[in-house]
C-alpha positions as CSV (number, residue, x, y, z in Angstrom):
1,M,-57.1,132.7,-122.4
2,I,-57.2,129.9,-119.8
3,A,-56.6,126.4,-121.0
4,I,-59.6,124.1,-121.3
5,E,-58.1,121.9,-118.6
6,R,-58.2,124.8,-116.1
7,A,-61.7,125.6,-117.2
8,E,-62.8,122.0,-116.7
9,L,-61.4,122.2,-113.1
10,L,-63.5,125.3,-112.5
11,Q,-66.5,123.6,-113.8
12,A,-65.9,120.4,-111.8
13,A,-65.5,122.5,-108.7
14,G,-69.0,123.9,-109.2
15,L,-68.5,127.1,-111.1
16,R,-71.8,127.8,-112.9
17,W,-72.1,129.6,-116.3
18,T,-75.0,131.6,-117.6
19,P,-74.1,132.1,-121.3
20,R,-74.0,135.7,-122.4
21,S,-72.9,137.6,-125.5
22,G,-69.1,137.7,-125.7
23,D,-68.5,134.6,-123.7
24,R,-65.9,132.1,-125.0
25,F,-66.3,128.4,-124.8
26,A,-64.9,125.1,-126.2
27,L,-66.6,121.9,-127.0
28,R,-65.8,118.5,-125.6
29,Q,-65.5,116.9,-129.1
30,P,-62.2,115.5,-130.3
31,A,-62.9,116.8,-133.9
32,L,-63.1,120.3,-132.5
33,A,-60.2,120.2,-130.1
34,G,-58.5,123.6,-129.9
35,E,-61.4,125.5,-131.4
36,V,-62.8,128.4,-129.4
37,F,-66.3,129.7,-130.0
38,T,-67.7,133.1,-128.9
39,I,-71.4,133.7,-128.1
40,S,-72.8,136.5,-130.3
41,E,-76.3,137.4,-131.2
42,M,-75.2,137.1,-134.8
43,T,-73.7,133.6,-134.8
44,I,-74.2,131.7,-131.5
45,E,-77.1,132.3,-129.2
46,P,-78.1,130.7,-125.9
47,H,-81.6,129.3,-125.9
48,A,-83.1,128.5,-122.4
49,H,-85.3,125.4,-122.3
50,P,-86.8,123.6,-119.3
51,S,-84.4,120.8,-120.0
52,G,-81.4,123.1,-120.1
53,T,-79.6,125.7,-122.2
54,V,-78.9,125.0,-125.8
55,L,-76.3,127.0,-127.7
56,G,-77.7,127.5,-131.2
57,F,-75.3,128.0,-134.1
58,N,-76.9,130.5,-136.6
59,G,-75.5,130.4,-140.1
60,T,-72.4,128.4,-139.3
61,T,-73.0,125.5,-141.8
62,E,-69.2,125.2,-142.3
63,W,-69.1,123.6,-138.8
64,A,-72.1,121.4,-139.5
65,L,-73.5,122.3,-136.1
66,D,-77.0,123.4,-135.5
67,S,-76.8,123.4,-131.7
68,V,-75.1,121.8,-128.7
69,T,-76.3,121.5,-125.1
70,Q,-74.6,123.7,-122.5
71,D,-73.4,120.5,-120.9
72,D,-71.2,119.8,-123.9
73,A,-69.5,123.2,-123.7
74,V,-66.7,124.3,-121.4
75,W,-66.8,128.0,-120.5
76,L,-63.5,129.8,-120.9
77,P,-63.9,132.9,-118.7
78,R,-62.0,136.1,-119.6
79,E,-59.7,137.9,-117.2
80,D,-62.4,140.5,-116.3
81,Q,-65.0,137.7,-115.7
82,L,-62.6,135.9,-113.4
83,R,-61.8,139.1,-111.5
84,E,-65.6,139.8,-111.1
85,L,-66.1,136.2,-109.8
86,L,-63.6,136.9,-107.0
87,G,-65.7,139.9,-105.9
88,G,-64.7,141.2,-102.5
89,T,-62.1,138.6,-101.9
90,F,-59.8,140.2,-104.6
91,R,-57.0,142.3,-103.2
92,S,-54.4,142.8,-105.9
93,L,-52.8,141.8,-109.2
94,A,-49.0,142.3,-109.5
95,R,-46.3,141.4,-112.0
96,A,-43.3,139.6,-110.4
97,L,-39.7,140.2,-111.3
98,D,-39.7,136.9,-113.3
99,G,-42.6,138.2,-115.4
100,S,-45.2,136.0,-113.8
101,Y,-48.5,137.4,-112.4
102,L,-49.6,137.2,-108.7
103,V,-53.2,137.5,-107.7
104,V,-53.8,138.1,-104.0
105,V,-57.1,137.2,-102.5
106,E,-58.5,137.0,-99.0
107,L,-60.9,134.0,-98.8
108,P,-63.4,134.0,-96.0
109,G,-61.9,132.9,-92.7
110,Q,-58.4,132.6,-94.2
111,P,-55.3,134.8,-94.4
112,E,-54.4,136.4,-97.7
113,R,-53.2,134.0,-100.4
114,A,-51.2,134.6,-103.6
115,F,-51.7,132.6,-106.8
116,A,-48.9,132.8,-109.3
117,A,-49.0,131.9,-113.0
118,E,-47.4,132.9,-116.3
119,E,-50.6,134.6,-117.5
120,A,-52.8,136.9,-115.4
121,E,-55.9,134.9,-116.4
122,D,-54.4,131.7,-115.1
123,A,-53.6,133.3,-111.8
124,Y,-57.1,134.6,-111.5
125,A,-58.5,131.2,-112.5
126,D,-56.5,129.5,-109.7
127,A,-57.8,132.0,-107.2
128,V,-61.4,131.5,-108.4
129,L,-60.9,127.7,-108.1
130,A,-59.8,128.1,-104.5
131,L,-62.8,130.4,-103.8
132,V,-65.3,128.0,-105.3
133,S,-63.7,125.0,-103.6
134,A,-63.7,126.8,-100.2
135,A,-67.4,127.6,-100.7
136,R,-68.3,124.0,-101.2
137,V,-66.7,122.9,-97.9
């Protein structure tokens, strides 16, 4: 799973999230630091309102949470979601001799670039960050 700091960089770069069942997220609340939540029809459901999406906590009184706004949440995309976000720019994922992972992408108008990280999800996240940042230019 990518670190919340990496997820916040993706969010700050403009990556948008439409909450769906199975999505993981964290909350920007010191009391809940390190806690990861998963959207599920049984426990946490997104509710769309004109003012924005609210994540409703159903039957989770132990957290003393009824709901939080989507703005208070940080999406922690999974490896498959990150790969999907890369779309046609994705070229390959490989394991280096040192055990790290290399994600190779070809961003529009640029030569192929490789992103290395200890975990595949982190390499994908760095590639998505480059793609989102390039799209904003």
